[in-house]
N, C-alpha and C positions, 0 to 999 in steps of 0.2 A: 691612448689609442692612436697616437701619432706614428708617423713613419710608415704607414701602410700605403703601398703604391698601387695605382690603377692606371691602366691603359684605356684610351678611348679612341675608336676609329671615327673620324669626323666626316660629315657630309661636306659637300662643296660650300653650302651656305654656312655651316658651322665654322669651317676654316676661314671663310671671308670675314665672319664676325670676330673670330679670334685675331686675325690680322689687323682688323680695324681698331682693336683696343688701343688706348693711349696711355694707360698707366696701370699700376698694380691693382687698384680698386676695380677697374674695368675687367682686368684679367680674372680676378677672383670671382666677380659676378658672372662672367662667361662660364667659368668652370663650374660654378655652383649650378647654373642652369643645365649644363650637360649632365652633371651628377644627379640633379633632381629628376631628369628624364630616365635615368638608369636603364638604358636599353641593353639588356643582357646579350643580345646578338652582337653588339658592337663595343663590348668592353671586356677587359680581362684584369681580374684582381690578382695581385702578387703578394699580398700581405707584406712581410718584411724581406722576402726572398730577393727582391729587386736589388738589394745592396750587394750581396755576393754575386748575383747574376751579372750586374754591371762590371764588377771587378774582374770576373772571369772572362767576359767578352771584350774587355779593354786591357789596360796595362796593370791591373791588379789593385788599382786605387779607385777612389770615387771622382777622380779628375774628369771634368767635363770637357776639357780642351784636347784630350787625347784623340787623335784622328788617324793614327797609323793602324794597320791591320785590317783595312777594308771597311765594309759597312757594319760589321758586328758591334763596334763601339757606339754606333748610333742607336742601337736597340733600346736602351733604357734612358740614359741621360744625354743622348746625343741630339743633334739637330739644334734648332733655334730655341733659346730660352726666352720666354715672354714675361716672366716675373722677375723683377730685379731685387726684391727683398730676399733675406736669407732664410725666412721661416717657411718658404713654400717653393716648390719646383713645378714648372710647367714647361716640359721639353717637347718640342714640336718637330716631327719628322715628316717632311714633304712626301706626297704620294709617290713620286719617282724614286725617292730613297727607300720608301716602304717596300717597294718591289725588290730592291737590292738587298735590304735587310732580310726579307722573307727568303730569298734565294740563299743567302749566306747562312741563315739559321738551319736550313736543311742539312748542312754539312756538319753541324754540331752534334756529336754523339756523346753518350755517357762517359766513355773513356777520355775523350778530349776535354770535356768539362771537368772531370775529376782531376786531371792533370793540372788544369788551370786553377782549380779550386785550391789545390794543395800548395800553390805558389802565393796565396794571399798571406800578407804579413799579419800574424795574429795580434801584434801590438797595434795595428792600424784598423782592426776589425772589432766592432762592438759586440758581435755575436760570439758563439763558441764554435770554432772550426772542428767539427767532428762528423762522423758518418751520418748522424741524424740530420744535421744541418745541411750536409751535402744532398741527401735524399730529398729534403724539403726544397732546396734550390733547384735540383734536377726536375722534380715534379712540376714546379711552377714554370720552369723554362720550357717544358713541353707544351704547356698551355699558351705561353707567350708565342712560341713558334707557330702553333695553330692559329692564334689570333692574327699574327702578321700575315700568314697565308691568306686568311679570309679578307683582311683589309686590302691586301695587294690585289686580290682577284676583283675586288669592287672598286679599285682605283681611289681608295680613301687615304688621306693622311692620318697620322697617329699623334696623339699627345700622351705623354706620361705625366701623371700628377702624383705628388707626395708632399705631405706637410711634415715639417721637421719639428 
């Protein structure tokens, strides 16, 4: 059941608690507490669509260092990474950047995403690049776009979590 990604919009208190974590164990405990609360209003599940989504919004890879192309690469794996181990990801986008991501996501339409999707290297992608996978990715991206709009309007930062 691994590799399923979830976005959470953090309150200021939650963000302060995340920022105060000192090691991977504390980060995992923090995320566990956020997940345990499971506040549907402030989360967005992406199943495994986050992989293709990140590739399309960035440079076609899962590279987390890619920063060209404006705020879109921040959407999934961008921002500060709080977990140092390789088996888990906690990517944190600050509230000011959430506003920029939300604005940039408004410009992403199905045609643009499809063009980027077809540029993904099939040898570097664990899924099957086909119409069904694209529709799956596009459907979840629309949810993520709405989620970022909601988080931006509330002035919240966002974390993306996925276990590998």
